[in-house]
C-alpha positions in Angstrom: 16.8 1.1 22.7 18.6 3.2 20.1 16.7 5.9 18.2 16.8 3.8 15.0 15.5 0.7 16.7 12.7 2.7 18.4 11.7 4.3 15.0 11.6 0.8 13.4 9.5 -0.7 16.2 7.1 2.3 16.2 6.4 1.7 12.5 5.2 -1.9 13.1 1.4 -2.3 12.8 0.0 -2.4 16.3 -3.7 -2.9 15.8 -4.0 -5.9 13.6 -7.8 -6.7 13.7 -8.4 -4.7 16.8 -10.5 -1.6 17.1 -8.8 1.6 15.8 -9.9 4.7 17.8 -11.3 7.6 15.8 -8.4 9.8 16.8 -6.0 7.3 15.2 -7.9 6.9 12.0 -6.7 8.7 8.9 -6.9 8.4 5.1 -9.5 9.2 2.5 -12.1 7.1 0.8 -10.3 7.7 -2.6 -7.3 5.8 -1.2 -9.3 2.6 -1.2 -9.2 2.3 -5.0 -5.5 1.7 -5.5 -5.5 -0.5 -2.4 -8.2 -2.9 -3.6 -7.2 -2.8 -7.2 -3.6 -3.7 -6.6 -4.5 -6.3 -4.0 -6.7 -8.1 -6.4 -4.7 -7.7 -9.6 -2.6 -10.8 -9.3 -1.8 -14.2 -10.8 -4.6 -16.1 -9.2 -7.4 -13.7 -9.9 -6.3 -13.2 -13.5 -6.1 -17.0 -14.0 -9.6 -17.5 -12.6 -10.9 -15.4 -15.5 -9.9 -18.2 -17.8 -12.0 -20.8 -16.1 -15.2 -19.9 -17.9 -13.8 -20.1 -21.4 -11.9 -23.3 -20.6 -15.2 -24.9 -19.6 -16.9 -23.8 -22.8 -18.5 -20.5 -21.8 -18.5 -17.6 -24.1 -17.0 -14.3 -23.1 -20.5 -12.9 -22.4 -21.5 -15.7 -20.0 -18.1 -15.7 -18.3 -18.5 -12.0 -17.6 -22.1 -12.5 -16.4 -21.1 -15.3 -14.0 -18.2 -13.2 -12.7 -20.3 -10.1 -12.2 -23.1 -12.1 -10.5 -20.6 -13.9 -8.2 -18.8 -10.7 -7.3 -22.2 -8.9 -6.6 -23.5 -11.8 -4.5 -20.3 -12.1 -2.4 -19.9 -8.3 -2.1 -23.5 -7.9 -0.9 -22.9 -10.0 2.2 -19.5 -8.4 2.9 -21.0 -4.9 2.5 -23.7 -5.7 5.0 -21.1 -7.1 7.4 -18.7 -4.1 7.0 -21.5 -1.6 7.5 -22.6 -3.3 10.7 -19.0 -3.0 12.0 -18.9 0.8 11.6 -22.2 1.3 13.2 -21.5 -0.9 16.2 -17.8 0.2 16.5 -16.5 -3.4 16.5 -14.0 -5.0 14.1 -15.5 -7.5 11.7 -13.6 -10.4 13.2 -15.0 -9.6 16.7 -18.6 -8.9 15.7 -18.9 -12.3 14.0 -19.0 -13.7 17.6 -22.4 -12.1 17.9 -23.8 -13.9 14.9 -22.2 -17.3 15.6 -21.7 -17.3 19.3 -18.4 -17.8 21.3 -17.9 -21.4 20.2 -19.8 -21.2 16.9 -17.4 -18.6 15.5 -15.0 -21.5 14.9 -17.0 -22.4 11.8 -16.4 -19.2 9.9 -12.9 -19.0 11.3 -12.1 -22.5 10.0 -13.6 -21.5 6.6 -11.4 -18.4 6.5 -8.3 -20.3 7.4 -8.9 -22.9 4.7 -9.6 -20.1 2.2 -6.5 -18.1 2.9 -4.1 -21.1 3.2 -5.4 -22.4 -0.1 -5.3 -18.9 -1.7 -1.7 -18.4 -0.6 -0.5 -21.9 -1.6 -2.0 -21.5 -5.1 -0.6 -18.0 -5.5 2.8 -19.2 -4.4 2.8 -22.1 -6.9 1.7 -19.9 -9.7 4.4 -17.3 -8.8 7.1 -20.0 -8.6 6.2 -21.8 -11.8 5.7 -18.8 -14.1 9.2 -17.3 -14.1 10.7 -20.8 -13.8 8.9 -22.0 -17.0 9.5 -18.7 -18.9 13.1 -17.8 -17.9 14.4 -20.9 -16.0 14.6 -19.0 -12.7 15.0 -20.9 -9.5 11.5 -21.4 -8.1 12.5 -21.0 -4.4 14.5 -17.8 -5.0 11.5 -16.3 -6.8 9.3 -17.3 -3.8 11.7 -15.9 -1.3 12.1 -12.7 -3.3 8.4 -12.1 -3.1 7.6 -13.6 0.3 10.2 -11.6 2.3 9.1 -8.1 1.0 5.4 -9.2 1.4 6.1 -10.3 5.0 7.8 -7.0 5.8 4.9 -5.0 4.2 2.4 -7.0 6.2 4.4 -6.4 9.4 4.4 -2.6 8.9 0.7 -2.7 7.9 -1.8 -0.1 6.8 0.3 3.0 5.9 3.0 1.0 4.1 0.4 -1.1 2.2 -1.3 2.1 1.0 1.9 3.7 0.0 3.1 0.7 -2.0 -0.3 0.0 -3.6 -0.5 3.6 -4.8 2.8 3.2 -6.6 1.9 -0.2 -8.0 -1.5 0.8 -9.2 0.1 3.9 -10.9 2.5 1.6 -12.7 -0.3 -0.8 -13.7 -2.3 2.1 -15.1 0.7 3.5 -17.0 1.6 0.1 -18.5 -1.9 -0.9 -19.6 -3.3 0.2 -23.0 -6.3 2.0 -21.3 
């Protein structure tokens, strides 16, 4: 292998959902803010905010339902995440203890349906927006966002954090906060 090829391959995410040894862990808690903010600040999550008013809810009741839904969902994920750090197992692996070796297929199928649906809806929104506003080719827009996203996912943790810090900084500078 050439030195350039070796450097590129070494940068590829190697752990995926597997356990990361304590010696290989790095980062700070404050780095989670830009990561989760930027990851959730997107077309689908923004458009979901319009569901309440489109169904006749006031801004107050839309906000209440959103906060309660987030708190309810976050509660279970927080318990699950805390259990992982105590037991030293990744969340995907520890779910086998709750559901059994074959029973884990139920949450796995639910997760698969959730993420496939989420990505399809995001892709459709992303393709149609620029097409309807500017007349851009839908498939070129999809490719222009999917290819960098794939590369970012391939290189994983460190690159995601770098990019999300930049993007969250841009979002904060552009908003009228």
